[in-house]
N, C-alpha and C positions, 0 to 999 in steps of 0.2 A: 504494500500500500504506499502511495506517495504522500509526502507531507501536505497538509492543508490547514487552513484557518477555520475556526468555528465561532459562530456567533449565535446567540439566542435572542429572539425578538419577542416583544410583548404586545405589539399592536401592528395593524396592517400597514400603517405609514412607514414604520421602521422596516418591515418586511419588503415593501416595494422599493425602498431606497437601496437596500442591500441587494435585492434582485436585479435592479437596474444596473448596479455596479458589477454585475457578473456572478453574484452568489447563486448557489444551487439550493433550492428549498428541500428540506428534509423534515419528516415527521416521524412515522413509524420506522423508516429506514430499512424495511424488509427487502427492498430491491436494490436501492442505491448502494448500501453498504456492501452487499454481495459483489456488485459490479466494481466497486472501488478495490475490494480485496483481490479481485481477479485482474486488476489494472485495466479493465475495459473502460471504466470511467475514471477521470483524474481531475475532479473539480478543485479549483484553488481555494474556494471558500464554501463552507456549508452554512446555510441559514436555517436554524431550527425554528420551525413555525408551530411546533406542537402546543404552544401556549396561547395561540390565537383563538378568539371566540367563534369558531366555525364548527360547533359540535351539535347543533340543533337539528331535529327532524320535525318538520311542520307540515300539517295538512293545509293546503291552500283553500281559499274560499270556494274555488271551483271544484274542489275534490281531488286535486292532484297532490303530489308530495314534493317537498324540498328537503334534500338531505345535505347537510353541511359537509364540506370537503374533509374535515378532520374527524368525522364520525368513524369510529372503529368498525371494521367489517362485522365483528361479532355483535356489536351494539345494533347496527342496522338490521342484521338478520333476525334479531330477537325482538325488535321494536313492534309493539302491537299494531300500529298504524301500517307499517310495511307488510307485516304478515297478513293482515286483514284485506288490504287493498290490492297488493301486488305480490302474491306468493311466489311468482317467478323470480323476483328480486331476492327474497329470503332464501329460496332454494339454491339459486346460483351462488350466493355468498357462502352458504353452508357447504357446498360442494367444492369451494375454491381452493382450500388450503387446510393445513392442520389447525387444530384449535389454538395452538400457541401463536401461529402467524395471524389468525383472524383476530386475536386479542390485541395485536400490535398494529397491524396494517390499517391504513385509512382508506376511505372510499376514493378520495382524490388521488392518493398515491397508487391505488390499484389500477385506475384507468390510465395513469401515466407510466405504468411499468413497461419495461422494454422486453423484447422478444426473448424466448428461451431457446432460440436456435443455438445449437452447440458450436457452430462455426463462428457466430457472433461473439460467444463467450470464450472462444479459444483465440488468444491474441496472435498466435502463429499462423492462423488460417486467413485466407482471403475473405474479406467481408466488406461490401460496399456500404453497409449500414454503419459499421464501425470506422472504416477508412475509405471514404468515397474514391472510386476509381480503381480500387484494388482487385475487384472481381467478386464473384459469388461462388464459394466452394460448394455450397449446397446444391447448385444446379446439376453437378455431375458427381456429387458425393452421396453419402447416405442421407436420403431425403424422405424417409418414411413418415416423419412427423410434420412435414412441411405443408405449405398451402397448395390448394388446387384452384382457388378463386382469388382474383385480384392480384395475381403475380405479374412480374415483369422480368425482362432479361437481366435486371440488376438485383433483384431480391425475391425470394420465395418463402420468407419466414412468416410464420403465423403470429397473430397477436394472442397472448396467453390468457387474458382476463376472462373470467366467466361472467361476472356481473356486467361487464361491458356489453355482452351479448344480450342480456336482458334489457339494458338501457337502449341498445340499438333497436330491439324489437318494439319497445314502448315509445320510441321516438322522443327520448329525453333531450334536454337542453343543458348545456354547461355554462354556468355563469362565471365570468372572469373579472378580476379587478387588476388594473395595471396603471402605469404612469399616466396614461391618457384617459383614465376613467373606467367605467364599467361597460361590459359588452356581453352578449349572449351568443353562443354558437350551437346550432343543432348538432346532436350527437353524430349524425351521419357525416358531418363536415369536420368534426373534432379530431378524429383519428384518420390519418392520411395514408392512402395507398402508396406503395413505394415509387411507382413510375420510374423516372430516371434520377430521383433524389431520395433514395431510401433512408438517408440519414435524417430527413425531416419526418417525424412521426406524429406530431400533434400540431394543431393549429393554435399554438401558444406563442405569443410574442414575448420579446425580451422583458423579463421582470414581471410578467403577469402571474397572477395567483388565482388558482381555482378557489372559488368561495362556496358554490352550491351546485348540486346536480338536481335539476327539476324534472319530475315526471309529470306529464300533463294529465288532466282528468280524462278518463275514457268512459264511454257509455257503460251503464250497469244494467243487468248483472254482467260481471266479467269473470271468466275463469282463466287461470294462467298457471304455467308450470315450466320447469326447466329439467331437461334430461341430458345427462353427460355420459359419454362412452369413453372409457379409458383403459389402459392396459392392466391396472390394478385398482382396487376399490379404495385403498389408502391414498394418501396425498400424491396426486399425479395430475398432469395437465391433460386436456381433452384431446382425443383423436378426432372426435366430432361431438357437437352438442346442439341442442335445439331449444330455443326460448319461444313459447307460444302463448298468446293471449287471444281469447275468443269471446265476442259478445253475441250470444244467441238469444233471440227473442222470437216468440211465436213459432219455434221450430226451425227458424232460418238463421243462418250466420249473417249478422248485420255488420260486424267489424272483425277483422283478423289482423293480428300483428305477429310476424314470424321472423326469426333471425337464427343464424347458425354460427357456431364457434368451432375452433380447432381446424377449420378448413380454409379460412381466408386470411389474407394479410392484415385485414381488419375484421371486427365482428361483422358478419355478412347478412345484411337485410335481404329478405326473399320476397320482393314485391310480386313476382310471377306466381308464387304459391298463394299469397294473400288474395290476389285478383281471382284466382281459380276458386277460392273458397267463398267469397262474398256473394250473398244472394242464394246460396245453395243450402240444402238440408243435409245435416250430418249423416254420413253413411260410410261404411268401410270402403266402398268403391270411390267415394269422394276423397278420402284421405290418401288412398293409393295414387289416384290421378294427380292430386295436388303435389304430393311428394316427388313425383317425377319431374316437376318444374324446378326442384331445389338445386339441381346441378347444371343449370343452363350457364354456359360460358366457362365451364370447368376446364382446366388445363393440367391434368395430372402429370406427375413426374414418374421416373422409373420405379421408385419404391413405394409410392403412395397411391397407386391406381385403385387400391381397395377402398379408398375413401369415397369414391364416387357412389358405389353401392351402399356403403355404410351410412353416408349422409342421407340418402333417400330413406333407408330403413329407420334411421333415428328420427327424422322429421315425421314420417308416417306414424311411428309409435307414439310420439308425443302428441300429435294431432288426435289420435285415438283416445289417449288418456285424458287430455283436456276437453275434447269434444264429447266424452262420455260414452264411447262405444267400444272401449277396449275389451 
């Protein structure tokens, strides 16, 4: 680990000043400290923001939720308002990591975490995300765990967050505070596909601070859930996952929100699946037909071709569970 300076701030003004000067924000530290230890990240200054008042979970007057960026993952998963309104969020958080990590990691830090690609974390390997222009070792290496959606010739790494898949499905918004004031970014635009600049992973400007993640109000009744497929049931990242929320009234699907994880360079919204569901009556045939749309645009690699069929099965299974026809 390389030498660095450390400062702890007590209000957002101090944090923004330190961030604008180049400091890196840290709270739970469950990702950044690992990357520093592996010399993947070498920040000159760490700005500890764990003391900032960003720990509230509030129900909006419209019926949505606002989750503070420094709310611990375990706290958000157990919160009555989260569990009652959006079980998909609670379940995604519970399946994300070990209990110890969930007790430390924050919601803001979770969506800012970097990929778990082994080549990114191996400083001897070529990685455009870590060192732009060096190449992508995963393209022709062992790529079983890598993305089949949203890839480019520069990067095929998946985004590791589970709760980000739920946020993508629910069309959440990220509230940011920076030197130029407050702004709001749709979750679909917050995490960036690699394209030709894989080193740019989030739509965060220099010195900006995540303050809140807001989930909009959705029509009720709403059933939702999260299904994660992984190599082992203990702490492990997804091979694929599905976040589903359905509003069914009068026996007809009126609203559908679906996203997949473990298969995309970012949490992958599935609008083709959603369109296929809306206006239809739940049935086994409908779930199967809708799931076929999940892999449109997929570009599998040598070792991860199995993810095409696995994603379809995972989406279909979760649609059956949430839709009540399992």
